[in-house]
DSSP file (Angstrom, degrees, kcal/mol; ACC not computed):
  #  RESIDUE AA STRUCTURE BP1 BP2  ACC     N-H-->O    O-->H-N    N-H-->O    O-->H-N    TCO  KAPPA ALPHA  PHI   PSI    X-CA   Y-CA   Z-CA
    1    1 A M              0   0    0      0, 0.0     3,-0.0     0, 0.0     5,-0.0   0.000 360.0 360.0 360.0 124.6  115.3   32.2  -12.7
    2    2 A K    >   -     0   0    0      1,-0.1     3,-1.6     2,-0.0     4,-0.2  -0.680 360.0 -99.9 -89.2 142.4  114.5   32.6  -16.4
    3    3 A P  T 3  S+     0   0    0      0, 0.0    -1,-0.1     0, 0.0     0, 0.0  -0.320 108.0  27.2 -57.7 140.5  112.1   35.4  -17.5
    4    4 A G  T 3  S+     0   0    0      2,-0.3    82,-0.1    -3,-0.0     3,-0.1   0.472  93.1  98.7  87.1   2.5  108.6   34.2  -18.1
    5    5 A Q  S <  S+     0   0    0     -3,-1.6    83,-4.7    82,-0.1    84,-0.9   0.596  80.5  44.1 -95.0 -12.0  108.8   31.2  -15.7
    6    6 A Y  E    S-a   89   0A   0     -4,-0.2     2,-0.4    81,-0.2    -2,-0.3  -0.976  73.1-126.2-136.0 144.6  107.0   32.8  -12.8
    7    7 A F  E     -a   90   0A   0     82,-2.6    84,-3.0    -2,-0.4     2,-0.6  -0.720  38.9-130.1 -76.5 139.2  104.0   35.0  -12.1
    8    8 A I  E     -a   91   0A   0     -2,-0.4     2,-0.6    82,-0.2    84,-0.2  -0.855  19.1-166.2-102.3 122.5  105.2   38.0  -10.1
    9    9 A L  E     -a   92   0A   0     82,-3.0    84,-2.9    -2,-0.6     2,-0.4  -0.932  15.4-160.0-106.4 111.4  103.4   39.0   -6.9
   10   10 A K  E     -a   93   0A   0     -2,-0.6     2,-0.4    26,-0.3    30,-0.1  -0.764   9.7-168.0 -99.9 135.8  104.5   42.5   -5.9
   11   11 A F  E     -a   94   0A   0     82,-1.6    84,-4.2    -2,-0.4     2,-0.6  -0.988   2.9-169.6-119.8 128.4  104.3   43.9   -2.4
   12   12 A D  E >   +a   95   0A   0     -2,-0.4     3,-0.5    82,-0.2    84,-0.1  -0.913  11.5 170.6-118.5 102.1  104.8   47.6   -1.8
   13   13 A F  G >   +     0   0    0     82,-1.0     3,-1.4    -2,-0.6    -1,-0.1   0.370  52.7  98.5 -91.1   3.8  105.0   48.3    1.9
   14   14 A S  G 3  S+     0   0    0     81,-0.3    -1,-0.2     1,-0.3    82,-0.1   0.710  74.9  61.0 -68.5 -19.5  106.1   51.9    1.5
   15   15 A S  G <  S+     0   0    0     -3,-0.5     2,-0.4     2,-0.1    -1,-0.3   0.568  78.1 107.4 -84.5  -7.1  102.6   53.3    2.1
   16   16 A I    <   -     0   0    0     -3,-1.4     2,-0.5     1,-0.1     9,-0.1  -0.579  69.9-132.6 -77.5 125.0  102.2   51.8    5.6
   17   17 A E        -     0   0    0     -2,-0.4     2,-0.6     7,-0.1    11,-0.1  -0.643  14.8-149.9 -77.2 122.8  102.4   54.4    8.3
   18   18 A R        +     0   0    0     -2,-0.5     2,-0.3     2,-0.0     4,-0.1  -0.846  41.5 125.8 -94.7 122.0  104.8   53.4   11.0
   19   19 A G  S    S-     0   0    0     -2,-0.6     6,-0.1     2,-0.2     0, 0.0  -0.802  72.9 -74.1-154.6-164.5  103.7   54.8   14.3
   20   20 A M  S    S+     0   0    0     -2,-0.3     2,-1.4     1,-0.1     3,-0.1   0.711 101.9  87.3 -78.9 -21.4  102.8   54.2   17.8
   21   21 A D     >  -     0   0    0      1,-0.2     4,-2.1     2,-0.1     5,-0.2  -0.652  54.3-179.6 -86.3  94.1   99.4   52.7   17.0
   22   22 A V  H  > S+     0   0    0     -2,-1.4     4,-2.6     1,-0.2    -1,-0.2   0.856  78.7  54.8 -63.5 -37.1  100.3   49.0   16.5
   23   23 A K  H  > S+     0   0    0      2,-0.2     4,-2.2     1,-0.2    -1,-0.2   0.909 109.0  47.3 -64.7 -41.6   96.7   48.0   15.7
   24   24 A A  H  > S+     0   0    0      2,-0.2     4,-2.5     1,-0.2    -2,-0.2   0.904 112.7  49.4 -66.4 -40.7   96.4   50.7   12.9
   25   25 A T  H  X S+     0   0    0     -4,-2.1     4,-2.2     2,-0.2    -2,-0.2   0.913 110.6  50.3 -64.4 -42.3   99.8   49.6   11.5
   26   26 A A  H  X S+     0   0    0     -4,-2.6     4,-2.0     2,-0.2    -2,-0.2   0.897 110.8  49.4 -62.5 -40.5   98.7   46.0   11.5
   27   27 A Q  H  X S+     0   0    0     -4,-2.2     4,-2.2     2,-0.2    -2,-0.2   0.910 109.3  51.7 -65.7 -42.0   95.5   46.8    9.8
   28   28 A D  H  X S+     0   0    0     -4,-2.5     4,-2.5     1,-0.2    -2,-0.2   0.899 108.3  52.5 -59.2 -41.1   97.4   48.8    7.1
   29   29 A L  H  X S+     0   0    0     -4,-2.2     4,-2.4     2,-0.2    -1,-0.2   0.907 107.9  50.7 -62.4 -43.1   99.6   45.8    6.5
   30   30 A K  H  X S+     0   0    0     -4,-2.0     4,-2.4     1,-0.2    -1,-0.2   0.920 111.5  48.3 -59.9 -44.2   96.6   43.6    6.0
   31   31 A V  H  X S+     0   0    0     -4,-2.2     4,-2.6     1,-0.2    -2,-0.2   0.927 111.3  49.3 -63.6 -45.7   95.1   46.0    3.5
   32   32 A V  H  X S+     0   0    0     -4,-2.5     4,-2.2     2,-0.2    -1,-0.2   0.911 111.6  49.1 -62.5 -43.3   98.4   46.3    1.6
   33   33 A I  H  X S+     0   0    0     -4,-2.4     4,-2.1     1,-0.2    -1,-0.2   0.944 113.9  45.1 -62.2 -48.0   98.8   42.5    1.4
   34   34 A N  H  X S+     0   0    0     -4,-2.4     4,-2.4     1,-0.2    -2,-0.2   0.867 111.7  52.5 -66.5 -35.6   95.3   42.0    0.2
   35   35 A E  H  X S+     0   0    0     -4,-2.6     4,-2.4     2,-0.2    -1,-0.2   0.895 109.1  50.8 -64.8 -38.7   95.5   44.8   -2.4
   36   36 A S  H  X S+     0   0    0     -4,-2.2     4,-2.0     2,-0.2   -26,-0.3   0.909 111.6  46.7 -64.4 -42.0   98.7   43.3   -3.7
   37   37 A I  H  X S+     0   0    0     -4,-2.1     4,-2.3     2,-0.2    -2,-0.2   0.891 111.2  52.0 -68.1 -39.0   97.1   39.9   -4.1
   38   38 A T  H  X S+     0   0    0     -4,-2.4     4,-2.4     2,-0.2    -2,-0.2   0.919 109.9  49.2 -61.6 -43.6   94.0   41.5   -5.8
   39   39 A E  H  X S+     0   0    0     -4,-2.4     4,-2.4     2,-0.2    -2,-0.2   0.886 108.5  54.2 -62.5 -38.9   96.3   43.3   -8.2
   40   40 A F  H  X S+     0   0    0     -4,-2.0     4,-2.3     2,-0.2    -2,-0.2   0.930 109.2  47.5 -58.8 -46.8   98.0   40.0   -8.9
   41   41 A Y  H  X S+     0   0    0     -4,-2.3     4,-0.9     1,-0.2    -2,-0.2   0.895 110.4  52.5 -63.3 -39.8   94.7   38.4   -9.7
   42   42 A D  H  < S+     0   0    0     -4,-2.4     3,-0.5     1,-0.2     4,-0.2   0.920 112.0  46.6 -59.8 -42.9   93.8   41.4  -12.0
   43   43 A T  H  < S+     0   0    0     -4,-2.4     3,-0.3     1,-0.2    -2,-0.2   0.892 126.0  27.5 -67.0 -41.2   97.1   40.9  -13.8
   44   44 A Y  H >X S+     0   0    0     -4,-2.3     4,-2.5    -5,-0.2     3,-1.5   0.165  81.4 115.9-111.0  17.7   96.8   37.1  -14.3
   45   45 A S  H 3X S+     0   0    0     -4,-0.9     4,-2.2    -3,-0.5    -1,-0.2   0.811  70.3  65.5 -59.9 -30.4   93.0   36.6  -14.3
   46   46 A E  H 34 S+     0   0    0     -3,-0.3    -1,-0.3    -4,-0.2     4,-0.1   0.855 115.9  28.7 -58.1 -34.0   93.1   35.4  -17.9
   47   47 A H  H <4 S+     0   0    0     -3,-1.5    -2,-0.2     2,-0.1    -1,-0.2   0.776 127.0  41.6 -96.9 -32.1   95.1   32.4  -16.7
   48   48 A L  H  < S-     0   0    0     -4,-2.5    -3,-0.2    -7,-0.2    -2,-0.2   0.584 113.2-101.9 -96.9 -12.0   93.9   32.0  -13.1
   49   49 A G    ><  -     0   0    0     -4,-2.2     3,-1.5    -5,-0.3     4,-0.2   0.180  21.2-100.7  99.3 140.5   90.2   32.6  -13.6
   50   50 A E  G >  S+     0   0    0      1,-0.3     3,-0.9     2,-0.1     4,-0.1   0.762 116.2  66.0 -64.4 -26.5   88.0   35.6  -13.0
   51   51 A D  G >  S+     0   0    0      1,-0.2     3,-1.6     2,-0.1    -1,-0.3   0.470  71.8  97.3 -77.6   0.3   86.6   34.1   -9.8
   52   52 A A  G X   +     0   0    0     -3,-1.5     3,-2.4     1,-0.3    -1,-0.2   0.816  69.3  68.1 -61.2 -31.6   90.1   34.3   -8.1
   53   53 A K  G X  S+     0   0    0     -3,-0.9     3,-1.6     1,-0.3    -1,-0.3   0.776  87.1  69.4 -60.6 -24.0   89.2   37.6   -6.4
   54   54 A G  G <  S+     0   0    0     -3,-1.6    -1,-0.3     1,-0.3    -2,-0.2   0.558  84.6  72.0 -68.6  -6.7   86.7   35.6   -4.3
   55   55 A L  G <  S+     0   0    0     -3,-2.4     2,-0.4    -4,-0.1    -1,-0.3   0.436  70.3 113.1 -88.2  -0.3   89.8   34.0   -2.6
   56   56 A I    <   -     0   0    0     -3,-1.6     2,-0.7    -4,-0.1   -22,-0.0  -0.602  52.1-160.7 -76.7 126.8   90.6   37.2   -0.7
   57   57 A H        -     0   0    0     -2,-0.4     7,-0.4     3,-0.2     6,-0.2  -0.933   1.5-163.4-108.2 109.0   90.2   36.8    3.1
   58   58 A H  S    S+     0   0    0     -2,-0.7    -1,-0.1     1,-0.2   -24,-0.1   0.723  84.7  44.7 -71.4 -23.3   89.9   40.3    4.5
   59   59 A T  S    S+     0   0    0      1,-0.3    -1,-0.2     2,-0.0   -29,-0.0   0.853 122.3  32.4 -86.7 -37.4   90.6   39.4    8.1
   60   60 A F    >>  -     0   0    0      1,-0.1     3,-1.5   -30,-0.0     4,-1.1  -0.822  61.0-178.4-125.4  91.5   93.5   37.1    7.6
   61   61 A P  H 3> S+     0   0    0      0, 0.0     4,-2.4     0, 0.0     5,-0.2   0.744  81.1  69.2 -63.6 -22.3   95.7   38.1    4.5
   62   62 A Q  H 3> S+     0   0    0      1,-0.2     4,-2.1     2,-0.2     5,-0.1   0.839  98.9  50.9 -63.8 -30.0   97.9   35.1    5.2
   63   63 A I  H <> S+     0   0    0     -3,-1.5     4,-2.7     2,-0.2    -1,-0.2   0.888 107.3  53.3 -70.5 -39.8   95.0   32.9    4.1
   64   64 A S  H  X S+     0   0    0     -4,-1.1     4,-2.1    -7,-0.4    -2,-0.2   0.920 110.3  47.4 -58.3 -44.1   94.7   35.1    0.9
   65   65 A L  H  X S+     0   0    0     -4,-2.4     4,-2.4     2,-0.2     5,-0.2   0.916 111.7  49.4 -65.4 -43.9   98.3   34.4    0.2
   66   66 A K  H  X S+     0   0    0     -4,-2.1     4,-2.3     1,-0.2    -2,-0.2   0.923 112.2  48.2 -60.9 -44.8   98.0   30.7    0.7
   67   67 A R  H  X S+     0   0    0     -4,-2.7     4,-2.4     2,-0.2    -1,-0.2   0.874 109.6  54.0 -63.8 -37.2   94.9   30.6   -1.5
   68   68 A C  H  X S+     0   0    0     -4,-2.1     4,-2.2    -5,-0.2    -2,-0.2   0.945 110.3  44.9 -61.8 -49.9   96.7   32.6   -4.2
   69   69 A V  H  X S+     0   0    0     -4,-2.4     4,-2.8     1,-0.2    -2,-0.2   0.891 112.9  51.9 -63.5 -39.8   99.7   30.1   -4.3
   70   70 A E  H  X S+     0   0    0     -4,-2.3     4,-2.8    -5,-0.2    -1,-0.2   0.898 108.1  51.7 -63.7 -39.8   97.3   27.2   -4.3
   71   71 A R  H  X S+     0   0    0     -4,-2.4     4,-2.3     2,-0.2    -2,-0.2   0.921 112.2  45.9 -62.9 -43.5   95.4   28.7   -7.2
   72   72 A V  H  X S+     0   0    0     -4,-2.2     4,-2.6     2,-0.2     5,-0.2   0.941 113.3  49.6 -63.7 -46.8   98.6   29.1   -9.2
   73   73 A R  H  X S+     0   0    0     -4,-2.8     4,-2.4     1,-0.2    -2,-0.2   0.924 112.7  46.8 -58.3 -46.3   99.8   25.6   -8.3
   74   74 A N  H  X S+     0   0    0     -4,-2.8     4,-1.5     1,-0.2    -1,-0.2   0.890 111.9  50.9 -64.3 -39.5   96.4   24.1   -9.4
   75   75 A T  H  X S+     0   0    0     -4,-2.3     4,-1.0    -5,-0.2     5,-0.4   0.913 111.9  47.1 -63.9 -43.2   96.4   26.1  -12.6
   76   76 A I  H >< S+     0   0    0     -4,-2.6     3,-0.5     1,-0.2    -2,-0.2   0.908 109.2  54.2 -65.1 -42.1   99.9   24.9  -13.4
   77   77 A Q  H 3< S+     0   0    0     -4,-2.4    -1,-0.2     1,-0.2    -2,-0.2   0.812 102.1  58.0 -64.8 -30.1   99.1   21.3  -12.6
   78   78 A K  H 3< S-     0   0    0     -4,-1.5    -1,-0.2    -5,-0.2    -2,-0.2   0.845  81.1-167.8 -67.5 -33.0   96.2   21.3  -15.0
   79   79 A K    <<  +     0   0    0     -4,-1.0    -3,-0.1    -3,-0.5    -2,-0.1   0.776  44.2 128.4  48.8  31.5   98.5   22.2  -17.9
   80   80 A S        +     0   0    0     -5,-0.4     2,-0.6     1,-0.1    -1,-0.1   0.564  54.0  71.4 -89.8  -9.3   95.4   23.0  -20.0
   81   81 A N    >   -     0   0    0     -6,-0.3     3,-1.4     1,-0.1    -1,-0.1  -0.911  61.2-166.4-113.2 108.1   96.7   26.5  -21.0
   82   82 A K  G >  S+     0   0    0     -2,-0.6     3,-1.4     1,-0.3     4,-0.2   0.755  84.3  71.0 -64.3 -23.7   99.6   26.4  -23.4
   83   83 A A  G 3  S+     0   0    0      1,-0.3    -1,-0.3     2,-0.1     3,-0.2   0.754 107.3  35.6 -65.3 -23.4  100.2   30.1  -22.7
   84   84 A I  G X  S+     0   0    0     -3,-1.4     3,-1.6     1,-0.1    -1,-0.3   0.090  78.8 120.8-115.5  22.2  101.5   29.3  -19.3
   85   85 A A  T <  S+     0   0    0     -3,-1.4    -1,-0.1     1,-0.3    -2,-0.1   0.802  79.4  45.8 -57.3 -31.4  103.2   26.0  -20.1
   86   86 A D  T 3  S+     0   0    0     -4,-0.2    -1,-0.3    -3,-0.2     2,-0.2   0.472  83.3 119.2 -92.4  -2.2  106.6   27.3  -18.9
   87   87 A I    <   -     0   0    0     -3,-1.6   -81,-0.2     1,-0.1   -82,-0.1  -0.462  36.7-179.0 -69.4 131.7  105.3   28.8  -15.7
   88   88 A Q        -     0   0    0    -83,-4.7     2,-0.3     1,-0.2   -82,-0.2   0.645  52.6 -74.5-102.7 -22.0  106.9   27.2  -12.6
   89   89 A G  E     -a    6   0A   0    -84,-0.9   -82,-2.6   -13,-0.0     2,-0.4  -0.974  66.5 -34.7 162.7-149.9  105.1   29.1   -9.8
   90   90 A V  E     -a    7   0A   0     -2,-0.3     2,-0.5   -84,-0.2   -82,-0.2  -0.910  38.7-159.4-113.7 136.4  104.9   32.5   -8.0
   91   91 A S  E     -a    8   0A   0    -84,-3.0   -82,-3.0    -2,-0.4     2,-0.5  -0.969  14.9-141.1-113.1 130.7  107.8   34.8   -7.4
   92   92 A V  E     -a    9   0A   0     -2,-0.5   -82,-0.2   -84,-0.2   -84,-0.1  -0.793  16.5-173.0 -94.7 129.3  107.4   37.4   -4.6
   93   93 A A  E     -a   10   0A   0    -84,-2.9   -82,-1.6    -2,-0.5     2,-0.3  -0.851   6.3-162.0-125.3  94.2  108.9   40.8   -5.3
   94   94 A P  E     -a   11   0A   0      0, 0.0     2,-0.7     0, 0.0   -82,-0.2  -0.565  12.2-141.6 -75.2 137.3  108.8   43.2   -2.3
   95   95 A L  E     -a   12   0A   0    -84,-4.2   -82,-1.0    -2,-0.3     2,-0.5  -0.889  23.5-169.7 -97.1 115.5  109.2   46.9   -3.2
   96   96 A L        -     0   0    0     -2,-0.7     2,-0.4   -84,-0.1   -84,-0.0  -0.908  10.0-176.5-112.5 132.1  111.3   48.4   -0.4
   97   97 A K        -     0   0    0     -2,-0.5     2,-0.3     2,-0.1    -2,-0.0  -0.992   7.3-165.5-125.9 133.5  111.9   52.1    0.0
   98   98 A F        +     0   0    0     -2,-0.4     2,-0.3     2,-0.0   -84,-0.0  -0.829  44.8  43.6-117.4 156.3  114.2   53.5    2.6
   99   99 A G              0   0    0     -2,-0.3    -2,-0.1     1,-0.2     0, 0.0  -0.728 360.0 360.0 111.5-161.8  114.5   57.0    4.0
  100  100 A T              0   0    0     -2,-0.3    -1,-0.2     0, 0.0    -2,-0.0   0.441 360.0 360.0 -99.0 360.0  112.0   59.6    4.9
């Protein structure tokens, strides 16, 4: 992978509290995923359009992710923006922290 060929979508799961309450953990995961996608849109809004934040689905973040990838794919296919002519897609970069 060459630098500058992909938009980077970063996920930082280190803030999720792991505990006995599975529902709370699942909700935290949904929030973190949607916050990451929102940050992605903030970073690349110049290329993806300001209306991209409207693609966030707060109940089902997997839909948010699918919509995000579709927006990038559609933007690339249009090839109307020379600034992203070399972009191939989205690269997912999870931030993992281990320990206490």
